[in-house]
GUDOTI-587147 format. One record per residue (C-alpha): residue in three letters; x, y, z. Coordinates in steps of 0.2 Angstrom, whole numbers, plus 5000, padded with zeros to 4 digits. Example, Ala and Ser with C-alpha at 12.3 -4.5 7.8 and 13.67 -1.06 7.14 Angstrom:
<atoms>
ATOM  code     X     Y     Z
ATOM   ALA  5062  4978  5039
ATOM   SER  5068  4995  5036
</atoms>
This chain:
<atoms>
ATOM  code     X     Y     Z
ATOM   MET  5289  5598  5757
ATOM   SER  5284  5604  5742
ATOM   PRO  5275  5591  5728
ATOM   LEU  5288  5593  5717
ATOM   LEU  5302  5587  5726
ATOM   VAL  5290  5571  5733
ATOM   ALA  5286  5569  5715
ATOM   ALA  5304  5568  5711
ATOM   ALA  5309  5558  5725
ATOM   ALA  5294  5544  5721
ATOM   ASP  5300  5543  5704
ATOM   PRO  5318  5534  5705
ATOM   ASN  5322  5534  5685
ATOM   THR  5323  5553  5683
ATOM   VAL  5339  5557  5683
ATOM   ARG  5346  5571  5695
ATOM   LEU  5362  5581  5693
ATOM   THR  5366  5598  5703
ATOM   SER  5372  5611  5691
ATOM   GLN  5389  5609  5700
ATOM   THR  5389  5591  5695
ATOM   ARG  5383  5597  5679
ATOM   ILE  5395  5608  5675
ATOM   LEU  5410  5599  5683
ATOM   ALA  5405  5585  5670
ATOM   ALA  5406  5597  5654
ATOM   VAL  5423  5602  5662
ATOM   LEU  5427  5582  5662
ATOM   ALA  5421  5581  5645
ATOM   VAL  5429  5594  5638
ATOM   ALA  5446  5591  5648
ATOM   PHE  5446  5573  5643
ATOM   MET  5444  5577  5621
ATOM   LEU  5458  5593  5626
ATOM   LEU  5468  5577  5632
ATOM   ILE  5465  5567  5613
ATOM   LEU  5468  5579  5604
ATOM   GLU  5486  5584  5615
ATOM   MET  5490  5565  5612
ATOM   ILE  5487  5566  5595
ATOM   ARG  5499  5582  5592
ATOM   ARG  5512  5574  5600
ATOM   ASN  5510  5555  5592
ATOM   ARG  5505  5549  5605
ATOM   LEU  5487  5542  5595
ATOM   GLN  5483  5540  5578
ATOM   GLU  5471  5550  5571
ATOM   ARG  5463  5534  5566
ATOM   TYR  5459  5530  5586
ATOM   SER  5454  5547  5592
ATOM   VAL  5440  5546  5582
ATOM   ILE  5433  5533  5597
ATOM   TRP  5439  5544  5607
ATOM   PHE  5431  5558  5604
ATOM   VAL  5414  5550  5599
ATOM   ALA  5416  5545  5620
ATOM   GLY  5418  5563  5627
ATOM   LEU  5406  5569  5615
ATOM   GLY  5391  5557  5624
ATOM   MET  5398  5563  5640
ATOM   LEU  5398  5582  5636
ATOM   ALA  5380  5576  5631
ATOM   GLY  5375  5567  5647
ATOM   ALA  5379  5582  5655
ATOM   ALA  5371  5596  5647
ATOM   PHE  5355  5584  5644
ATOM   PRO  5355  5573  5660
ATOM   GLY  5336  5569  5653
ATOM   LEU  5344  5560  5637
ATOM   LEU  5350  5546  5649
ATOM   THR  5332  5540  5653
ATOM   LEU  5326  5542  5638
ATOM   VAL  5339  5528  5632
ATOM   ALA  5334  5517  5647
ATOM   ASP  5318  5518  5639
ATOM   VAL  5323  5512  5620
ATOM   MET  5331  5500  5627
ATOM   GLY  5317  5493  5640
ATOM   VAL  5326  5497  5658
ATOM   ARG  5319  5501  5670
ATOM   ASP  5335  5508  5681
ATOM   THR  5344  5522  5672
ATOM   ASN  5360  5514  5682
ATOM   VAL  5358  5500  5676
ATOM   ALA  5357  5509  5657
ATOM   LEU  5372  5518  5657
ATOM   PHE  5381  5502  5663
ATOM   SER  5376  5493  5651
ATOM   ILE  5381  5507  5638
ATOM   VAL  5397  5510  5643
ATOM   LEU  5402  5486  5647
ATOM   LEU  5395  5490  5626
ATOM   LEU  5408  5505  5621
ATOM   LEU  5421  5494  5631
ATOM   LEU  5419  5477  5623
ATOM   GLY  5419  5484  5608
ATOM   LEU  5433  5492  5609
ATOM   ALA  5443  5477  5616
ATOM   LEU  5436  5468  5600
ATOM   ASN  5441  5483  5587
ATOM   PHE  5462  5482  5596
ATOM   SER  5459  5462  5597
ATOM   VAL  5456  5466  5575
ATOM   ILE  5469  5476  5575
ATOM   MET  5481  5468  5586
ATOM   SER  5479  5450  5575
ATOM   ARG  5481  5462  5558
ATOM   GLN  5499  5469  5565
ATOM   ALA  5504  5451  5571
ATOM   ALA  5500  5442  5553
ATOM   GLN  5509  5457  5547
ATOM   ILE  5524  5455  5559
ATOM   THR  5527  5439  5553
ATOM   ARG  5523  5439  5534
ATOM   LEU  5539  5452  5534
ATOM   ALA  5550  5443  5548
ATOM   GLN  5549  5429  5533
ATOM   GLU  5551  5441  5520
ATOM   ARG  5567  5446  5528
ATOM   ALA  5573  5429  5533
ATOM   LEU  5571  5424  5516
ATOM   GLU  5582  5441  5508
ATOM   LYS  5593  5437  5521
ATOM   ALA  5596  5419  5515
ATOM   ARG  5595  5427  5496
ATOM   GLN  5609  5436  5504
ATOM   GLN  5622  5425  5512
ATOM   SER  5618  5412  5496
ATOM   ASP  5624  5427  5484
ATOM   GLU  5639  5430  5493
ATOM   GLU  5644  5412  5496
ATOM   ARG  5644  5412  5474
ATOM   ALA  5653  5427  5476
ATOM   GLY  5666  5418  5487
ATOM   ASN  5667  5405  5473
ATOM   GLY  5670  5413  5460
ATOM   SER  5652  5408  5453
ATOM   SER  5638  5419  5449
ATOM   PRO  5623  5419  5460
ATOM   LEU  5613  5413  5446
ATOM   GLY  5626  5400  5441
ATOM   GLU  5630  5410  5422
ATOM   LYS  5646  5413  5416
ATOM   PRO  5650  5432  5420
ATOM   LEU  5647  5444  5406
ATOM   GLU  5661  5451  5394
ATOM   PRO  5664  5468  5393
ATOM   GLU  5658  5466  5375
ATOM   GLU  5638  5459  5381
ATOM   LYS  5641  5473  5393
ATOM   GLY  5637  5486  5384
ATOM   LEU  5655  5495  5385
</atoms>
């Protein structure tokens, strides 16, 4: 056995990807980004949300192109195992996405409530106006304008 293989096998923190695996990961990352573009084109994903997914695609592409980058990230995080670092990063990204979408949903729920209340008020005013018009009185309780007052 060559000394290089023995050294690589002895270090469990080294990220070992074959060239085929790296190519497959790069192809999957590019396909993911193309899927994002297609979803934007078909109006299934808004542009403001696509940035998050493009960053994720670029991260996948960077991981495929530079597998040693994960070792560097693990060192910065103070983690010995690169798998733990990768899992932690993915978990934090998913938690961030969940929080982001919860904030968006809360904002939209408040907006829907406000719009429903405004619509109910408009409908009540409209019904009140129709009732007053049916009774012959003006909507504001004022007398109808005479032709000379209308400017005719």
